Every structure is written in C-alpha cells, then in structure tokens.
C-alpha positions in Angstrom: -9.4 -2.8 0.4 -6.2 -2.5 2.3 -6.5 -4.1 6.1 -5.9 -1.0 8.3 -4.3 -1.4 12.0 -6.4 0.2 14.9 -6.0 1.0 18.4 -8.8 1.9 20.2 -8.6 4.5 23.0 -11.1 6.1 25.2 -12.3 8.8 22.8 -10.6 7.7 19.4 -9.4 5.3 16.9 -6.0 5.9 15.9 -4.9 5.3 12.2 -1.7 3.8 10.9 -1.4 2.9 7.3 -1.2 -0.7 6.6 1.4 -0.5 4.0 3.8 1.9 2.0 1.3 2.8 -0.6 -1.3 3.5 1.9 1.1 5.8 3.9 2.4 7.6 0.7 -1.6 8.2 -0.3 -2.2 9.7 3.3 1.1 11.7 3.5 0.1 13.2 -0.3 -3.4 13.9 1.2 -2.8 15.7 4.3 1.2 16.1 5.4 2.4 17.5 1.9 -0.6 19.9 1.6 -0.4 20.7 5.0 0.3 24.6 6.0 1.8 23.8 9.4 5.4 23.2 7.6 5.2 19.3 7.4 9.0 19.2 7.2 9.3 20.3 10.7 6.5 18.2 12.1 7.0 15.5 14.6 3.6 13.7 13.8 5.1 11.9 10.7 8.5 10.9 12.4 6.4 9.9 15.7 4.2 7.4 13.2 7.3 5.8 11.7 9.1 5.1 15.0 6.6 4.1 17.4 3.9 1.1 17.3 0.5 2.4 17.5 0.2 0.9 20.9 2.8 3.2 22.2 1.8 6.2 24.0 4.1 8.2 22.1 2.1 7.2 18.9 0.3 10.7 17.4 -2.8 10.9 18.5 -3.6 13.4 15.4 -3.8 10.5 13.2 -7.3 8.9 13.5 -9.8 6.8 11.7 -13.6 7.5 11.9 -16.7 7.6 9.8 -14.9 10.1 7.5 -12.0 8.1 7.1 -8.4 8.4 7.9 -7.6 11.6 8.7 -5.0 14.1 10.4 -6.8 16.4 12.7 -3.3 19.0 13.2 -3.7 19.5 9.4 -4.3 23.1 7.9 -5.0 23.8 4.4 -2.2 25.9 3.0 -3.6 29.4 2.0 -2.5 30.9 -1.0 -1.0 34.6 -0.5 -2.0 36.0 -4.1 0.5 39.3 -3.8 3.6 36.9 -3.0 2.2 34.3 -5.5 3.3 31.8 -2.8 1.6 29.5 -0.2 1.3 31.3 3.1 2.9 29.2 6.0 0.9 28.8 9.2 2.6 29.3 12.3 2.3 26.7 14.8 3.7 27.5 18.3 3.4 23.8 19.2 6.0 23.2 16.2 8.5 25.7 17.1 8.6 23.4 20.7 9.0 20.4 19.0 12.3 18.4 18.8 13.0 15.7 16.4 
C-alpha cells in the first residue's frame, strides 16, 4: 500500500498522492471525470506547485474514512439531446487565475 503524505488541520486531513501512479489514479477518478471543467480548475495546479503544509495547498483534496477524494468534484451530466456531457458552471472558476 502506498504511503500517503498528510497534514492535519482543525477540521480535515489533507491528501497528497505519494507518487505519480497514485496521483494519476486520483486524477482519473476525480479530475478527468469532473463536470467542473478540470482544464480550467486551479485545484490540480495548486497541488503541483504547493507543499501540503503551505496555506495555498487546496483544501478540496482530503483523506477521510471514505478514502482520498476531492470535495469540489461534481459528476458530469450527459445531455441526451446533444449527445454530449453538460459542463457544470461554477462561478468560482471564472474568477480563478492560473
């Protein structure tokens, strides 16, 4: 089992993948399937450039009894009329600067 790096805050335990394979599995499970448009999401970028102990590290990636997860994850919705996945608009993303 891969060792996970953790930093405990008052209300949650932050998650950081221990290696590239664990990170890619996490991205495949959450980021690439997210309806929030992962290409514009700054969460992934902030996990790569900040240490888990820094205040800028995203609080959305957590580890709890359900395992590692992203609390910002929203399942994509399939639109049968257009035969495409519907993008979920998140006003917070429009304000983000990468």
